[in-house]
C-alpha positions in Angstrom: 147.3 83.1 -20.2 145.4 83.7 -23.5 142.0 82.0 -24.1 143.0 79.7 -27.0 145.9 78.3 -24.9 143.5 77.7 -22.0 141.1 75.8 -24.2 144.0 73.8 -25.6 145.1 72.8 -22.1 141.6 71.7 -21.2 141.5 69.5 -24.3 144.8 67.9 -23.6 143.8 67.3 -19.9 140.6 65.6 -21.1 142.6 63.4 -23.5 145.1 62.4 -20.8 142.4 61.6 -18.3 140.5 59.4 -20.8 143.8 57.6 -21.7 144.7 57.1 -18.1 141.2 55.7 -17.3 141.7 52.9 -19.9 144.9 51.9 -18.0 143.1 51.2 -14.7 142.6 47.6 -13.7 139.9 48.7 -11.2 136.5 49.2 -12.9 135.7 51.8 -10.2 138.8 53.8 -10.9 138.2 53.5 -14.6 134.7 54.9 -14.4 135.7 57.7 -12.0 138.6 58.9 -14.1 136.7 58.5 -17.3 133.9 60.5 -15.8 136.2 63.4 -15.1 137.8 63.2 -18.5 134.4 63.2 -20.2 133.4 66.3 -18.2 136.6 68.1 -19.4 135.8 67.1 -23.0 132.2 68.3 -22.5 133.5 71.7 -21.3 136.1 71.8 -24.1 133.5 71.1 -26.8 131.2 73.9 -25.4 134.1 76.4 -25.2 135.3 75.9 -28.8 131.8 75.5 -30.2 132.2 71.8 -31.1 128.7 70.9 -29.9 128.8 67.3 -31.3 131.9 66.7 -29.1 130.2 68.2 -26.1 127.0 66.2 -26.7 128.8 62.8 -27.1 130.9 63.4 -24.0 128.0 64.5 -21.9 126.3 61.3 -22.9 129.4 59.4 -21.7 129.2 61.4 -18.4 125.6 60.1 -17.9 126.7 56.5 -18.7 129.5 56.7 -16.2 127.2 58.1 -13.5 124.7 55.4 -14.2 127.2 52.6 -13.8 128.9 54.2 -10.7 125.5 54.4 -9.1 124.9 50.7 -10.0 128.2 49.8 -8.4 127.5 51.8 -5.3 124.1 50.2 -4.7 124.8 46.7 -5.9 124.7 44.1 -3.1 127.7 41.8 -3.2 128.3 38.5 -1.5 131.6 37.5 0.1 132.8 34.3 1.6 136.0 32.8 2.9 136.7 29.4 1.4 139.5 27.5 3.1 141.6 25.2 0.9 144.5 23.0 1.5 147.9 24.7 1.0 148.8 21.8 -1.2 145.6 22.2 -3.3 146.2 21.8 -7.1 143.9 24.7 -7.8 145.7 26.9 -5.4 149.0 26.2 -7.1 147.4 26.9 -10.5 146.1 30.2 -9.2 149.5 31.2 -7.9 151.3 30.3 -11.1 148.7 32.2 -13.2 149.1 35.4 -11.2 152.7 34.9 -10.2 154.1 38.0 -11.9 151.3 40.3 -10.6 151.7 38.9 -7.1 155.5 39.6 -7.1 154.8 43.3 -8.0 153.1 43.7 -4.6 154.8 41.0 -2.4 158.2 40.3 -4.1 159.4 38.0 -1.4 156.5 35.6 -1.5 157.1 31.9 -2.1 154.7 29.2 -1.0 156.4 26.7 1.2 153.7 24.5 2.8 154.4 23.1 6.2 153.9 23.9 9.8 150.4 25.3 10.4 149.7 27.1 7.2 146.2 28.3 6.3 145.0 29.3 2.8 141.7 31.1 2.1 140.2 32.2 -1.2 138.0 35.2 -0.8 135.0 34.6 -3.0 133.2 37.7 -4.3 129.9 36.8 -5.9 131.5 33.3 -6.2 134.5 34.6 -8.1 137.9 33.7 -6.4 138.9 37.3 -6.3 141.4 37.2 -3.5 143.7 34.9 -1.7 145.2 34.9 1.8 148.0 32.5 2.9 149.5 32.6 6.4 151.0 30.5 9.1 149.8 30.2 12.7 152.5 30.9 15.2 152.9 31.8 18.9 149.5 30.3 19.7 147.2 33.2 18.6 149.1 34.9 15.7 148.6 34.6 12.0 151.6 35.6 10.0 150.3 36.5 6.5 152.6 35.5 3.7 150.3 36.5 0.9 147.3 38.9 0.8 146.4 39.3 -2.9 143.4 40.6 -4.9 143.2 39.9 -8.6 143.0 42.9 -11.0 139.6 44.6 -11.0 138.8 43.8 -7.4 141.3 46.1 -5.6 138.8 48.4 -3.9 139.3 47.4 -0.2 135.9 45.7 0.1 137.5 42.2 0.4 139.9 43.5 3.0 137.1 45.0 5.1 135.2 41.7 4.8 138.2 39.5 5.9 139.8 41.7 8.6 136.7 43.4 10.0 133.5 41.5 9.1 135.2 38.2 9.8 137.1 39.3 12.9 134.8 37.3 15.2 135.2 34.1 13.1 139.0 34.5 13.1 139.0 35.0 16.9 136.9 31.9 17.2 139.7 30.0 15.5 142.1 31.3 18.1 143.6 34.1 16.0 143.8 37.4 17.8 146.7 39.1 16.0 147.6 39.2 12.3 151.0 40.2 11.1 152.1 41.0 7.6 155.4 42.1 5.9 155.2 45.5 4.2 155.8 44.3 0.7 156.0 46.9 -2.1 155.0 50.5 -1.3 151.5 50.0 -2.8 151.0 47.0 -0.5 152.2 49.0 2.5 149.7 51.7 1.8 147.0 49.1 1.6 147.9 47.7 5.0 147.9 51.1 6.6 144.5 51.9 5.0 142.8 48.9 6.5 144.2 49.5 10.0 147.5 47.6 10.3 150.1 49.3 12.5 153.8 49.3 11.8 156.1 47.5 14.3 159.8 46.7 14.5 160.6 43.3 16.0 163.5 42.9 18.5 165.4 41.4 15.5 164.9 44.6 13.5 162.3 43.2 11.1 159.5 45.5 10.0 156.1 44.0 10.3 152.5 45.4 10.2 150.1 44.2 13.0 146.3 44.1 13.2 144.7 43.2 16.5 141.3 41.6 16.1 
């Protein structure tokens, strides 16, 4: 491979990475991908002698590193806020995010009744997540919706709910949590936080987490 072509590939890679970073709904992913893109642009500028390009992008690298460090060290506050399944605000939230919710859990439809529970996950007082489920079989919570709004999909809320709050859930008599797989991205999310795939006697695929 000749040198000019190599430099051109580095430039194109930098452009693609920066463009992809702007498509991220997660601020963390945006910063990380933008950082790599800026590093490529810095190298590209140095290689072709475009020092202003290298200088500006090196400055962007420093900015990304600063904010990534701020995000890593920032202390966040989480809380579960239980609401009625018939809450007007809950319905407004579901309607507002309906299309995004269906991308991850296409079969979801709220049908209050039975022993349904609904919890907003507050992240620094922002209603950043929502969990809706039904109590069945005495000690099982069957999750019908486990959703995080764009910009907050970094597993921190999941760790808070399913790990940090495990004792509180057990105190309510919940010892097992089941969830349908949903879309492939949602299935990967369940596996990442510790849910185990099961097939029921009726042939239904569910994911189980034992608290």
